Backbone of each chain as ProteinMPNN parsed JSONL, in Angstrom:
{"seq_chain_A": "MMAERYLRVQAVAELFEVSKATIYRAISSGRLDALRISGAVRVPSEALRAFVNECGEYAYRAYVVGGVSPETDDQTPRSEAERAAIEAGESAALSDAAADGRACVVCGSDFTDTVSVPLGHCAESGSQVFACSTHPAQLAAHIAWYGLGVTA", "coords_chain_A": {"N_chain_A": [[-13.856, -6.785, 8.71], [-12.624, -3.744, 9.862], [-13.444, -1.613, 12.465], [-14.476, 1.767, 12.195], [-12.568, 4.179, 13.494], [-12.213, 7.312, 15.472], [-9.946, 9.849, 15.602], [-8.25, 12.197, 17.688], [-6.936, 15.711, 16.936], [-4.653, 16.051, 17.98], [-3.467, 13.481, 18.357], [-3.41, 12.42, 15.857], [-1.374, 14.16, 15.05], [0.818, 13.31, 16.57], [1.006, 10.777, 15.53], [1.999, 11.235, 13.131], [4.312, 12.578, 13.757], [4.511, 15.478, 13.47], [3.594, 18.939, 13.65], [0.656, 19.972, 15.514], [-0.366, 22.318, 14.062], [0.186, 21.61, 11.479], [-1.495, 19.643, 10.966], [-4.156, 20.711, 11.317], [-4.016, 22.594, 9.251], [-4.07, 20.883, 7.055], [-6.657, 19.902, 7.413], [-8.14, 22.153, 7.051], [-7.575, 23.014, 4.823], [-8.981, 21.077, 3.116], [-7.447, 18.627, 2.507], [-7.374, 16.914, 4.308], [-9.833, 14.897, 5.551], [-12.35, 15.795, 8.188], [-14.275, 15.497, 11.094], [-16.912, 17.596, 12.719], [-17.712, 17.576, 16.072], [-20.156, 18.633, 17.978], [-18.399, 20.984, 18.294], [-15.877, 19.688, 18.837], [-13.141, 18.484, 17.192], [-12.811, 15.691, 14.891], [-10.907, 12.98, 13.448], [-11.6, 10.697, 11.129], [-10.554, 7.253, 10.875], [-10.671, 6.062, 8.481], [-10.411, 8.339, 6.796], [-7.869, 9.184, 7.392], [-6.272, 7.335, 6.305], [-6.735, 7.767, 3.496], [-5.525, 10.154, 3.414], [-2.607, 9.666, 3.966], [-2.182, 8.056, 1.536], [-2.337, 10.064, -0.124], [-0.333, 11.926, 0.651], [2.012, 10.115, 0.309], [1.853, 10.066, -2.719], [2.327, 12.784, -3.277], [5.163, 12.745, -2.315], [6.266, 10.795, -3.927], [5.903, 12.319, -6.425], [7.471, 14.484, -6.11], [10.243, 13.544, -4.975], [11.122, 11.163, -6.393], [10.189, 11.437, -9.117], [10.42, 14.078, -9.469], [12.989, 15.251, -8.807], [13.347, 16.622, -6.542], [15.418, 17.062, -3.694], [15.109, 14.962, -1.064], [16.579, 14.998, 0.988], [17.376, 17.695, 1.579], [14.778, 18.821, 1.607], [13.543, 17.667, 3.759], [15.438, 18.715, 5.832], [15.557, 21.512, 5.859], [14.728, 24.091, 7.716], [11.797, 25.53, 8.164], [9.057, 28.172, 8.401], [5.782, 28.228, 9.554], [4.128, 29.256, 7.53], [5.712, 28.969, 5.447], [5.541, 26.152, 5.161], [2.774, 26.086, 4.532], [2.587, 27.206, 2.089], [3.956, 25.441, 0.467], [2.553, 23.326, 0.738], [0.061, 24.186, -0.55], [0.913, 24.559, -3.219], [1.181, 21.94, -3.892], [-1.453, 20.929, -3.965], [-2.829, 22.652, -5.622], [-3.57, 24.182, -8.879], [-1.598, 26.863, -10.489], [-2.734, 30.361, -10.595], [-4.132, 31.804, -13.564], [-2.93, 34.368, -14.033], [-0.533, 33.908, -12.998], [0.537, 31.967, -14.39], [0.891, 32.823, -16.939], [2.934, 34.397, -16.373], [2.648, 36.953, -15.415], [2.195, 37.412, -12.829], [3.179, 36.673, -9.26], [4.164, 33.458, -8.531], [4.387, 32.511, -6.022], [3.149, 34.33, -4.178], [1.238, 35.672, -5.805], [1.11, 38.322, -6.252], [1.275, 41.3, -8.502], [3.945, 42.482, -10.673], [4.731, 45.107, -10.563], [5.894, 46.778, -8.793], [8.066, 45.196, -7.65], [10.965, 43.181, -7.513], [11.528, 40.567, -9.808], [12.257, 37.102, -10.312], [13.01, 34.872, -13.009], [11.549, 31.51, -13.408], [11.569, 29.65, -15.153], [9.755, 27.692, -17.787], [6.389, 27.295, -18.441], [4.837, 24.286, -19.084], [2.372, 23.991, -20.44], [1.648, 26.433, -21.4], [3.682, 27.582, -22.36], [4.8, 30.107, -21.505], [7.043, 32.021, -19.844], [7.731, 31.754, -16.427], [7.399, 33.58, -13.107], [8.771, 34.474, -9.955], [8.738, 36.576, -7.052], [11.732, 38.141, -5.768], [12.052, 38.031, -3.272], [11.124, 35.665, -2.075], [12.004, 32.336, -0.815], [14.365, 30.399, -3.088], [14.171, 27.807, -3.314], [11.715, 27.056, -2.481], [9.934, 28.609, -4.356], [10.521, 27.264, -6.686], [9.52, 24.703, -6.106], [6.625, 25.222, -6.191], [6.195, 26.125, -8.666], [6.985, 24.048, -10.053], [4.946, 22.079, -9.239], [2.576, 23.393, -9.784], [2.5, 23.771, -12.73], [4.102, 22.087, -14.091], [6.776, 23.202, -14.638], [9.567, 23.659, -16.499], [12.99, 24.048, -16.134]], "CA_chain_A": [[-13.827, -5.23, 8.477], [-12.241, -2.949, 10.851], [-14.432, -0.498, 12.929], [-14.117, 3.093, 12.123], [-12.136, 4.958, 14.714], [-11.959, 8.642, 15.412], [-8.873, 10.467, 16.296], [-8.153, 13.757, 18.067], [-5.913, 16.207, 16.096], [-3.11, 15.706, 18.886], [-3.107, 11.97, 18.21], [-2.915, 12.463, 14.457], [-0.113, 14.81, 14.764], [1.626, 12.47, 17.327], [1.235, 9.657, 14.844], [3.054, 11.705, 11.992], [5.347, 13.447, 14.102], [4.421, 16.762, 12.832], [2.887, 19.872, 14.528], [-0.673, 20.092, 15.25], [-0.711, 23.27, 13.159], [0.254, 21.033, 9.975], [-2.77, 18.742, 10.852], [-5.127, 21.481, 11.345], [-3.955, 23.085, 7.951], [-4.437, 19.84, 6.154], [-8.019, 19.817, 7.48], [-8.841, 23.468, 6.552], [-7.529, 23.138, 3.115], [-9.674, 20.141, 2.534], [-6.909, 17.612, 2.103], [-7.76, 15.808, 5.386], [-11.364, 14.998, 6.052], [-12.64, 15.688, 9.656], [-15.806, 15.844, 11.616], [-16.885, 18.444, 14.028], [-18.811, 16.974, 16.96], [-20.238, 19.581, 19.077], [-17.309, 21.856, 18.542], [-14.679, 18.806, 18.921], [-12.696, 17.981, 15.881], [-12.299, 14.203, 15.088], [-10.518, 12.446, 12.184], [-12.082, 9.16, 11.065], [-9.449, 6.63, 10.498], [-10.552, 6.029, 6.791], [-9.975, 9.632, 6.132], [-6.386, 9.111, 7.481], [-5.637, 6.302, 5.342], [-6.739, 8.541, 2.104], [-4.513, 11.303, 3.331], [-1.469, 8.883, 4.07], [-1.888, 7.794, 0.355], [-2.01, 11.462, -0.762], [1.142, 12.428, 1.241], [2.751, 9.22, -0.634], [1.943, 10.659, -3.907], [3.438, 13.883, -3.198], [6.558, 12.185, -1.998], [6.792, 10.184, -5.139], [6.174, 13.233, -7.24], [8.729, 15.464, -5.822], [11.433, 12.946, -4.628], [11.215, 10.033, -7.314], [10.035, 11.965, -10.435], [10.706, 15.532, -9.473], [14.25, 15.548, -8.625], [13.641, 17.484, -5.155], [16.088, 16.318, -2.594], [14.516, 14.498, 0.205], [17.533, 15.455, 2.29], [17.38, 19.08, 1.702], [13.566, 19.046, 1.862], [13.474, 17.252, 5.29], [16.151, 19.315, 6.922], [15.342, 22.869, 5.87], [13.98, 24.762, 8.716], [10.651, 26.358, 7.676], [8.041, 28.72, 9.071], [4.288, 27.406, 9.211], [3.634, 29.913, 6.289], [6.375, 28.271, 4.176], [5.009, 25.019, 4.932], [1.43, 26.22, 4.034], [2.851, 27.459, 0.79], [4.42, 24.081, -0.192], [1.157, 22.454, 0.589], [-0.877, 24.861, -1.424], [1.618, 24.324, -4.397], [1.079, 20.475, -4.033], [-2.777, 20.681, -4.401], [-3.634, 23.356, -6.53], [-2.773, 24.777, -9.96], [-1.433, 28.2, -10.188], [-3.625, 31.275, -11.161], [-3.964, 32.246, -15.022], [-1.858, 35.319, -14.175], [1.028, 33.423, -12.664], [0.917, 31.048, -15.483], [1.207, 33.751, -17.854], [4.07, 35.254, -16.276], [2.3, 38.333, -15.061], [2.192, 37.39, -11.332], [4.37, 35.796, -8.541], [3.723, 32.126, -8.467], [4.35, 32.063, -4.524], [2.095, 35.064, -3.466], [0.126, 36.153, -6.462], [1.23, 39.666, -6.492], [1.846, 41.404, -9.736], [5.493, 42.788, -10.643], [4.795, 46.443, -10.889], [7.002, 47.448, -7.765], [8.832, 44.23, -6.945], [11.894, 42.437, -8.36], [11.16, 38.9, -9.889], [13.16, 36.214, -10.774], [12.309, 33.717, -13.732], [11.821, 30.062, -12.727], [11.458, 28.432, -16.21], [8.791, 27.807, -18.757], [5.104, 26.626, -18.291], [4.851, 23.092, -19.92], [1.287, 24.292, -21.071], [1.387, 27.901, -22.295], [5.126, 28.118, -22.824], [5.417, 31.264, -20.979], [8.028, 32.158, -18.624], [6.768, 32.403, -15.184], [8.335, 34.251, -12.067], [8.52, 34.841, -8.409], [9.281, 37.72, -6.151], [12.958, 37.785, -5.314], [12.267, 37.886, -1.686], [10.748, 34.211, -1.561], [13.134, 31.438, -0.904], [14.326, 30.05, -4.184], [13.583, 26.502, -3.667], [10.19, 27.219, -2.36], [9.174, 29.047, -5.469], [10.68, 26.288, -7.753], [8.641, 23.565, -5.808], [5.501, 25.785, -6.483], [6.116, 26.324, -10.106], [6.925, 22.464, -10.524], [3.843, 21.345, -8.913], [1.374, 23.919, -10.292], [2.609, 23.797, -14.041], [5.17, 21.337, -14.711], [7.618, 24.244, -15.242], [10.946, 23.024, -16.651], [14.028, 25.24, -16.226]], "C_chain_A": [[-13.45, -4.553, 9.822], [-13.13, -1.805, 11.156], [-13.62, 0.78, 12.656], [-13.71, 3.679, 13.527], [-11.996, 6.334, 14.505], [-11.125, 9.205, 16.206], [-8.755, 11.852, 16.606], [-6.972, 14.289, 16.984], [-4.451, 15.986, 16.662], [-2.676, 14.314, 18.344], [-2.697, 11.859, 16.752], [-1.461, 13.154, 14.332], [1.1, 13.98, 15.471], [2.031, 11.292, 16.222], [2.267, 9.928, 13.688], [4.259, 12.546, 12.357], [5.379, 14.675, 13.605], [3.634, 17.567, 14.02], [1.481, 19.8, 14.358], [-1.323, 21.075, 14.208], [-0.71, 22.594, 11.713], [-1.116, 20.156, 9.695], [-4.052, 19.723, 10.661], [-5.374, 22.326, 9.844], [-4.382, 22.172, 6.991], [-6.237, 19.651, 6.245], [-8.584, 21.043, 6.813], [-8.84, 23.604, 5.311], [-8.243, 21.937, 2.41], [-9.039, 18.87, 2.2], [-6.944, 16.403, 3.095], [-8.991, 15.939, 5.832], [-11.515, 14.824, 7.586], [-13.981, 15.877, 9.836], [-15.695, 16.851, 12.737], [-18.124, 18.001, 14.668], [-19.11, 17.802, 18.029], [-19.045, 20.582, 19.395], [-15.979, 20.782, 18.567], [-14.555, 18.225, 17.434], [-12.16, 16.417, 15.871], [-12.05, 13.927, 13.654], [-10.886, 11.047, 12.082], [-10.811, 8.62, 10.433], [-9.402, 6.516, 8.954], [-9.988, 7.167, 6.375], [-8.326, 9.753, 6.235], [-5.572, 8.299, 6.619], [-5.686, 6.991, 3.669], [-5.611, 9.527, 2.031], [-3.068, 10.739, 3.326], [-1.139, 8.605, 2.578], [-1.49, 9.077, -0.559], [-0.48, 11.979, -0.615], [2.185, 11.577, 0.391], [2.688, 9.819, -2.126], [2.762, 12.018, -4.07], [4.822, 13.671, -3.102], [7.045, 11.831, -3.322], [7.047, 11.368, -6.257], [7.284, 14.086, -7.198], [10.024, 14.6, -5.699], [11.983, 12.076, -5.847], [11.271, 10.873, -8.725], [10.528, 13.426, -10.702], [11.914, 16.089, -9.36], [14.426, 16.432, -7.516], [14.578, 16.402, -4.495], [15.593, 16.047, -1.409], [15.228, 15.242, 1.286], [17.238, 16.8, 2.578], [16.009, 19.394, 2.228], [13.298, 18.837, 3.394], [14.15, 18.153, 6.207], [16.241, 20.761, 6.807], [14.415, 23.396, 6.831], [12.927, 25.8, 8.184], [9.724, 26.949, 8.52], [6.845, 27.983, 8.807], [3.854, 27.961, 7.892], [4.531, 29.289, 5.262], [5.815, 26.836, 3.914], [3.589, 24.912, 4.297], [1.842, 26.447, 2.394], [3.235, 26.274, 0.125], [3.283, 23.305, -0.375], [0.041, 22.824, -0.525], [-0.411, 24.652, -2.881], [1.274, 22.903, -4.912], [-0.413, 20.37, -4.612], [-3.492, 21.257, -5.39], [-2.772, 24.023, -7.788], [-2.672, 26.26, -9.915], [-2.488, 29.106, -11.09], [-3.189, 31.504, -12.748], [-2.784, 33.172, -14.966], [-0.549, 34.791, -13.929], [1.394, 32.629, -13.82], [1.224, 31.7, -16.706], [2.538, 34.45, -17.82], [3.88, 36.571, -15.924], [2.116, 38.503, -13.491], [3.013, 36.512, -10.597], [3.674, 34.317, -8.289], [3.612, 31.634, -6.882], [3.069, 33.082, -4.05], [0.899, 35.78, -4.161], [0.158, 37.586, -6.658], [1.902, 40.047, -7.914], [3.244, 42.238, -9.606], [5.64, 44.278, -10.971], [5.887, 47.182, -9.94], [7.806, 46.402, -7.114], [9.8, 43.747, -8.016], [11.589, 40.986, -8.536], [12.279, 38.225, -10.692], [12.437, 35.073, -11.922], [12.545, 32.364, -13.109], [11.818, 29.158, -13.952], [10.308, 28.756, -17.026], [7.517, 26.839, -18.289], [5.006, 25.51, -19.293], [3.469, 23.354, -20.91], [1.21, 25.453, -22.178], [2.707, 28.446, -23.032], [5.459, 29.224, -22.266], [6.183, 31.026, -19.923], [7.267, 32.59, -17.451], [7.979, 32.719, -14.081], [7.682, 34.213, -10.751], [9.236, 35.951, -7.902], [10.764, 37.289, -5.721], [13.144, 37.57, -3.901], [11.787, 36.292, -1.26], [12.09, 33.376, -1.74], [13.159, 30.688, -2.407], [13.743, 28.671, -4.523], [12.153, 26.283, -3.463], [9.316, 27.486, -3.491], [9.315, 28.014, -6.597], [9.739, 25.074, -7.44], [7.125, 23.968, -6.249], [5.254, 25.653, -7.896], [6.167, 24.87, -10.665], [5.584, 21.811, -10.461], [2.749, 21.99, -9.778], [1.467, 23.804, -11.896], [3.396, 22.824, -14.734], [6.436, 21.984, -15.362], [8.941, 23.3, -15.427], [11.887, 24.157, -16.786], [14.592, 25.368, -17.628]], "O_chain_A": [[-14.05, -4.898, 10.84], [-13.549, -1.079, 10.254], [-12.406, 0.885, 12.827], [-14.443, 3.638, 14.515], [-11.656, 6.68, 13.373], [-11.324, 9.194, 17.421], [-9.158, 12.683, 15.792], [-6.251, 13.53, 16.336], [-3.41, 15.804, 16.03], [-1.532, 14.138, 17.926], [-1.68, 11.228, 16.463], [-0.568, 12.718, 13.607], [2.227, 13.996, 14.978], [3.2, 10.936, 16.07], [3.146, 9.143, 13.334], [5.029, 13.085, 11.562], [6.501, 15.016, 13.231], [3.17, 17.055, 15.038], [1.009, 19.595, 13.239], [-2.39, 20.886, 13.624], [-1.509, 22.975, 10.858], [-1.672, 19.995, 8.609], [-4.907, 19.421, 9.828], [-6.468, 22.636, 9.374], [-5.071, 22.598, 6.064], [-6.935, 19.322, 5.286], [-9.511, 20.896, 6.017], [-9.731, 24.13, 4.645], [-8.107, 21.805, 1.194], [-9.726, 17.989, 1.684], [-6.644, 15.24, 2.828], [-9.338, 16.941, 6.458], [-10.951, 13.918, 8.2], [-14.759, 16.316, 8.988], [-14.738, 16.984, 13.499], [-19.246, 17.984, 14.161], [-18.39, 17.752, 19.025], [-18.764, 20.934, 20.54], [-14.937, 21.335, 18.217], [-15.418, 17.713, 16.721], [-11.3, 15.983, 16.638], [-12.72, 14.43, 12.752], [-10.487, 10.249, 12.93], [-10.109, 9.268, 9.657], [-8.416, 6.78, 8.266], [-9.052, 7.09, 5.579], [-7.628, 10.287, 5.373], [-4.414, 8.539, 6.279], [-4.832, 6.749, 2.816], [-4.912, 9.761, 1.045], [-2.271, 11.378, 2.64], [0.014, 8.835, 2.214], [-0.625, 9.127, -1.433], [0.305, 12.323, -1.498], [3.112, 12.153, -0.178], [3.796, 10.009, -2.627], [3.672, 12.211, -4.876], [5.623, 14.349, -3.746], [8.019, 12.375, -3.842], [8.101, 11.444, -6.889], [7.96, 14.367, -8.188], [10.956, 14.999, -6.399], [13.132, 12.238, -6.259], [12.323, 10.943, -9.361], [10.921, 13.881, -11.776], [12.094, 17.256, -9.711], [15.499, 17.024, -7.4], [14.527, 15.188, -4.694], [15.626, 16.967, -0.591], [14.732, 15.899, 2.201], [16.871, 17.123, 3.708], [15.925, 20.147, 3.198], [12.892, 19.736, 4.13], [13.617, 18.422, 7.284], [16.977, 21.332, 7.612], [13.232, 23.083, 6.693], [13.327, 26.896, 7.793], [9.466, 26.274, 9.517], [6.832, 27.147, 7.903], [3.237, 27.217, 7.129], [4.028, 29.088, 4.156], [5.638, 26.371, 2.788], [3.222, 23.921, 3.665], [1.286, 25.74, 1.553], [2.709, 26.133, -0.979], [3.013, 22.701, -1.413], [-0.647, 22.043, -1.181], [-1.278, 24.57, -3.75], [1.102, 22.665, -6.107], [-0.584, 19.763, -5.669], [-4.459, 20.766, -5.973], [-1.58, 24.321, -7.718], [-3.56, 26.908, -9.361], [-2.997, 28.665, -12.12], [-2.014, 31.385, -13.098], [-1.776, 32.958, -15.64], [0.442, 35.163, -14.558], [2.563, 32.637, -14.205], [1.86, 31.06, -17.544], [3.144, 34.943, -18.772], [4.802, 37.375, -16.067], [1.915, 39.604, -12.979], [3.575, 35.597, -11.199], [2.545, 34.282, -7.801], [2.958, 30.658, -6.514], [2.058, 32.562, -3.577], [-0.07, 36.301, -3.609], [-0.796, 38.092, -7.249], [2.805, 39.39, -8.433], [3.609, 42.623, -8.495], [6.619, 44.657, -11.615], [6.628, 48.068, -10.367], [8.261, 46.675, -6.004], [9.55, 43.861, -9.216], [11.409, 40.248, -7.567], [13.014, 38.748, -11.529], [11.386, 34.503, -11.626], [13.529, 32.1, -12.419], [12.053, 27.96, -13.796], [9.852, 29.899, -17.042], [7.725, 25.722, -17.815], [5.108, 25.873, -20.465], [3.504, 22.944, -22.07], [0.857, 25.421, -23.357], [2.836, 29.319, -23.89], [6.635, 29.509, -22.493], [6.088, 30.054, -19.173], [6.421, 33.483, -17.401], [9.131, 32.286, -14.122], [6.502, 34.007, -10.468], [10.345, 36.228, -8.359], [10.954, 36.132, -5.348], [14.136, 37.054, -3.386], [12.109, 35.822, -0.169], [12.999, 33.617, -2.535], [12.077, 30.389, -2.912], [13.094, 28.354, -5.52], [11.477, 25.491, -4.119], [8.256, 26.898, -3.704], [8.39, 27.858, -7.394], [9.21, 24.469, -8.373], [6.41, 23.054, -6.657], [4.225, 25.128, -8.32], [5.471, 24.538, -11.624], [5.12, 21.131, -11.376], [2.031, 21.259, -10.461], [0.357, 23.735, -12.423], [3.336, 22.761, -15.961], [7.033, 21.519, -16.333], [9.268, 22.399, -14.655], [11.609, 25.131, -17.485], [15.418, 26.244, -17.883]]}, "seq_chain_B": "MQDDRTRMLRVKAVAEMFDVSAATIYRAIRSGQLDALRIGGSVRVPSDALKVFGEPAFTTPLGRTAASAEQAEVTR", "coords_chain_B": {"N_chain_B": [[-1.394, -2.631, 2.644], [-2.249, -0.26, 4.993], [-2.584, -0.205, 8.54], [-4.297, 0.547, 11.774], [-1.99, 0.056, 13.378], [0.048, 1.199, 12.0], [3.169, 3.188, 12.085], [4.366, 6.415, 11.558], [7.515, 7.139, 10.588], [10.503, 9.126, 11.465], [13.072, 10.036, 9.079], [15.771, 9.787, 10.383], [15.161, 7.841, 12.501], [14.666, 5.449, 11.118], [17.11, 5.225, 9.965], [18.64, 4.562, 12.169], [17.436, 2.174, 12.863], [18.222, 0.338, 10.968], [20.879, 0.521, 10.924], [22.499, 2.385, 9.257], [23.58, 5.274, 7.355], [21.715, 8.42, 7.35], [21.845, 9.61, 4.846], [21.96, 7.4, 3.393], [19.279, 6.193, 3.486], [17.772, 8.522, 2.434], [18.797, 8.373, -0.073], [17.525, 5.69, -0.973], [14.737, 6.572, -0.988], [14.656, 8.62, -2.809], [15.353, 7.102, -5.074], [13.047, 5.462, -5.318], [12.984, 3.056, -3.972], [12.2, 2.923, -1.507], [9.157, 3.694, 0.033], [7.789, 6.739, 0.73], [6.424, 9.519, 2.718], [5.355, 12.698, 2.024], [4.933, 15.611, 3.931], [3.909, 18.817, 4.473], [6.337, 19.546, 3.398], [7.969, 18.12, 5.069], [9.76, 14.887, 5.469], [8.328, 11.374, 6.203], [8.408, 8.073, 6.998], [6.254, 5.543, 6.48], [5.719, 2.842, 8.573], [4.925, 0.461, 7.49], [5.825, 0.475, 5.043], [8.719, -0.409, 5.629], [8.562, -3.168, 5.566], [8.767, -4.183, 3.055], [11.137, -3.226, 2.4], [14.817, -3.295, 1.235], [16.704, -5.983, 0.074], [16.908, -9.37, -0.094], [20.046, -10.732, 0.908], [21.2, -12.918, -0.389], [20.103, -13.02, -2.958], [21.321, -11.303, -4.489], [21.649, -9.484, -7.726], [23.122, -10.941, -10.624], [24.959, -12.907, -9.685], [26.464, -11.8, -7.755], [28.335, -11.887, -4.723], [27.195, -11.49, -1.451], [29.065, -10.143, -0.018], [30.727, -8.741, -2.168], [28.609, -7.169, -3.137], [28.048, -5.405, -1.219], [30.643, -4.247, -0.829], [30.446, -3.154, -3.233], [28.424, -1.084, -2.499], [29.596, 0.535, -0.728], [31.541, 1.856, -2.144], [30.365, 3.22, -3.867]], "CA_chain_B": [[-2.674, -1.699, 3.103], [-1.745, 0.41, 6.285], [-3.804, -0.513, 9.426], [-3.979, 1.336, 12.755], [-0.661, 0.165, 14.018], [1.319, 1.963, 11.189], [3.613, 4.429, 12.489], [5.148, 7.278, 10.672], [8.99, 7.337, 11.33], [11.51, 10.142, 10.811], [14.361, 9.107, 8.4], [16.771, 9.302, 11.47], [14.987, 6.592, 13.233], [14.901, 4.473, 10.236], [18.509, 5.055, 9.637], [19.1, 3.761, 13.229], [16.969, 0.867, 12.88], [18.832, -0.322, 10.085], [22.26, 0.926, 11.327], [23.05, 2.971, 8.258], [23.37, 6.703, 7.451], [20.533, 9.203, 7.033], [22.138, 9.608, 3.434], [21.352, 5.985, 2.458], [17.803, 6.172, 3.485], [17.327, 9.545, 1.487], [18.99, 7.868, -1.441], [16.683, 4.911, -1.064], [13.558, 7.04, -1.008], [14.927, 9.111, -4.195], [15.462, 6.065, -6.343], [11.86, 5.028, -5.161], [13.178, 1.665, -3.284], [11.728, 3.193, -0.106], [8.106, 4.555, -0.087], [7.797, 7.842, 2.053], [5.327, 10.663, 2.857], [5.65, 14.297, 2.155], [3.725, 16.349, 4.642], [4.205, 20.104, 4.759], [7.821, 19.695, 3.025], [8.814, 17.15, 5.885], [9.651, 13.354, 5.098], [8.15, 10.52, 7.041], [8.376, 6.788, 6.4], [5.288, 4.717, 7.116], [6.477, 1.628, 9.249], [4.637, -0.72, 6.537], [6.744, 0.536, 3.885], [9.883, -1.092, 5.864], [8.369, -4.625, 5.522], [9.03, -4.521, 1.547], [12.496, -2.69, 1.97], [15.783, -4.233, 1.28], [16.397, -7.378, -0.655], [17.861, -10.638, 0.514], [21.499, -10.608, 0.326], [21.613, -13.994, -1.023], [19.419, -12.926, -4.258], [21.889, -10.376, -5.237], [21.81, -10.204, -9.221], [24.449, -11.36, -11.459], [25.738, -13.693, -9.038], [27.533, -11.196, -6.975], [28.19, -12.335, -3.497], [26.761, -10.37, -0.502], [30.316, -9.324, 0.404], [31.103, -8.053, -3.07], [27.548, -6.254, -3.223], [28.28, -4.488, -0.003], [31.601, -3.467, -1.129], [29.947, -1.945, -4.329], [27.735, -0.091, -2.252], [30.427, 1.348, 0.092], [32.655, 2.602, -2.946], [29.655, 4.173, -5.001]], "C_chain_B": [[-2.12, -1.453, 4.581], [-2.909, -0.048, 7.244], [-3.348, 0.33, 10.554], [-2.675, 1.324, 13.518], [0.454, 0.73, 13.123], [1.696, 3.058, 11.858], [4.44, 5.203, 11.26], [6.669, 7.616, 11.126], [9.893, 8.285, 10.501], [12.58, 9.331, 10.065], [15.556, 8.863, 9.443], [16.441, 8.022, 12.056], [15.155, 5.455, 12.292], [16.14, 4.332, 9.884], [19.231, 4.22, 10.734], [18.671, 2.472, 13.362], [17.856, -0.091, 12.08], [20.494, -0.188, 10.191], [22.929, 1.317, 10.052], [22.981, 4.55, 8.032], [22.074, 7.109, 6.941], [20.604, 9.311, 5.377], [21.443, 8.422, 2.565], [20.021, 5.872, 2.414], [17.239, 7.223, 2.627], [17.491, 9.117, -0.002], [17.816, 6.686, -1.901], [15.163, 5.56, -1.372], [13.651, 7.837, -2.539], [14.633, 8.29, -5.242], [14.056, 5.267, -6.252], [11.921, 3.529, -4.565], [12.379, 1.753, -1.978], [10.544, 4.125, -0.449], [8.276, 5.707, 1.095], [6.679, 8.624, 1.758], [6.016, 11.886, 2.848], [4.646, 15.111, 2.812], [4.386, 17.767, 5.187], [5.784, 20.25, 4.481], [8.669, 18.792, 4.22], [8.783, 15.752, 5.453], [9.468, 12.444, 6.228], [8.03, 9.227, 6.247], [7.441, 6.026, 7.134], [5.895, 3.349, 7.372], [6.283, 0.38, 8.324], [5.495, -0.687, 5.577], [8.331, -0.227, 4.19], [9.733, -2.59, 5.516], [8.988, -5.004, 4.134], [10.44, -3.75, 1.428], [13.542, -3.436, 2.125], [15.387, -5.457, 0.531], [17.239, -8.456, 0.226], [18.937, -10.687, 0.114], [21.752, -11.648, -0.462], [21.036, -14.258, -2.592], [20.214, -11.805, -4.901], [21.991, -10.44, -6.765], [23.148, -10.399, -9.507], [25.473, -12.019, -10.684], [26.819, -13.132, -8.131], [27.296, -11.795, -5.417], [27.81, -11.124, -2.55], [27.88, -9.504, -0.102], [30.545, -8.451, -0.655], [30.03, -6.863, -3.417], [27.883, -5.11, -2.282], [29.474, -3.569, -0.244], [31.381, -2.314, -2.175], [29.549, -0.813, -3.825], [28.575, 1.134, -1.482], [31.27, 2.346, -1.026], [31.642, 3.538, -3.964], [29.6, 5.481, -4.753]], "O_chain_B": [[-1.615, -2.359, 5.244], [-4.043, -0.245, 6.807], [-2.23, 0.843, 10.506], [-2.266, 2.285, 14.17], [1.633, 0.722, 13.477], [0.872, 3.885, 12.248], [4.988, 4.677, 10.291], [6.856, 8.396, 12.06], [10.032, 8.289, 9.278], [12.91, 8.185, 10.37], [16.242, 7.844, 9.359], [17.299, 7.143, 12.139], [15.8, 4.486, 12.691], [16.42, 3.226, 9.423], [20.132, 3.414, 10.499], [19.386, 1.634, 13.911], [18.17, -1.196, 12.524], [21.225, -0.866, 9.469], [23.904, 0.652, 9.704], [22.111, 5.077, 8.726], [21.38, 6.379, 6.234], [19.6, 9.131, 4.687], [20.732, 8.433, 1.559], [19.498, 5.471, 1.375], [16.206, 6.921, 2.03], [16.7, 9.352, -0.916], [17.275, 6.743, -3.005], [14.439, 4.867, -2.087], [12.753, 7.648, -3.359], [13.864, 8.567, -6.163], [13.889, 4.402, -7.112], [10.917, 2.828, -4.687], [11.945, 0.737, -1.435], [10.735, 5.163, -1.083], [8.825, 5.507, 2.179], [6.02, 8.488, 0.726], [7.037, 12.137, 3.489], [3.554, 15.291, 2.272], [5.196, 17.832, 6.112], [6.467, 20.966, 5.213], [9.899, 18.804, 4.242], [7.692, 15.372, 5.028], [10.227, 12.541, 7.192], [7.644, 9.205, 5.078], [7.663, 5.791, 8.322], [6.517, 2.765, 6.485], [7.097, -0.542, 8.264], [5.989, -1.742, 5.18], [9.049, -0.577, 3.253], [10.738, -3.221, 5.191], [9.662, -6.03, 4.038], [10.888, -3.658, 0.285], [13.504, -4.283, 3.017], [14.253, -5.901, 0.35], [18.084, -8.204, 1.084], [19.07, -10.698, -1.11], [22.575, -11.432, -1.351], [21.301, -15.231, -3.297], [19.72, -11.343, -5.929], [22.445, -11.505, -7.183], [24.116, -10.098, -8.807], [26.671, -11.819, -10.883], [27.83, -13.745, -7.789], [26.176, -12.112, -5.015], [28.076, -9.957, -2.841], [27.724, -8.306, 0.13], [30.61, -7.271, -0.31], [30.408, -5.788, -3.882], [27.961, -3.95, -2.687], [29.438, -2.371, 0.035], [31.791, -1.153, -2.18], [29.923, 0.286, -4.237], [28.324, 2.335, -1.575], [31.585, 3.494, -0.714], [32.087, 4.416, -4.705], [29.078, 6.243, -5.567]]}, "name": "protein", "num_of_chains": 2, "seq": "MMAERYLRVQAVAELFEVSKATIYRAISSGRLDALRISGAVRVPSEALRAFVNECGEYAYRAYVVGGVSPETDDQTPRSEAERAAIEAGESAALSDAAADGRACVVCGSDFTDTVSVPLGHCAESGSQVFACSTHPAQLAAHIAWYGLGVTAMQDDRTRMLRVKAVAEMFDVSAATIYRAIRSGQLDALRIGGSVRVPSDALKVFGEPAFTTPLGRTAASAEQAEVTR"}
């Protein structure tokens, strides 16, 4: 049995070759378990294993099953806000309003004063779902696909 | 099972390791041959996934030789 180790956020970020912001987001959204020890944040190695498995599932669902191009995904420059939106779409179902086509799948705003683009139909309700035209199309499609199993 | 020595590699690093193009690695991920991670929309390959990546050239299916298999890969 391997002894539990506790890693700093910096060490986890280096291990994954991602920004510290990405790791802090994973912790605050509850996808990566961490401990607070007198103000210091530490990630138990056991929690890291669970997180790796989860990221593996996201990759499988997106690239192997979902038809998302890993090349495009990996090489698209993104702001931290766009990365956060992708992660939110991976782990959470859409709001009822978004599922019914009454609100944007990306930002949740209603469509009274914004231009929206259709993304396809929700597998469950059969409703057409939409996103504000201001969001990147690929990002909106990811969120719709994860949240609802939307098919174009 | 991954242990503490597992590294998460960028696709470019994996491509350089095998001396193939990045496109070849992305294709392997898409076909499910190579396990990958998706983290914030970025792709990483756990080093332990590489242990089971690739097949021995002498067990190429249907009796193809390694040379003909490589030729088929190039022309695909």
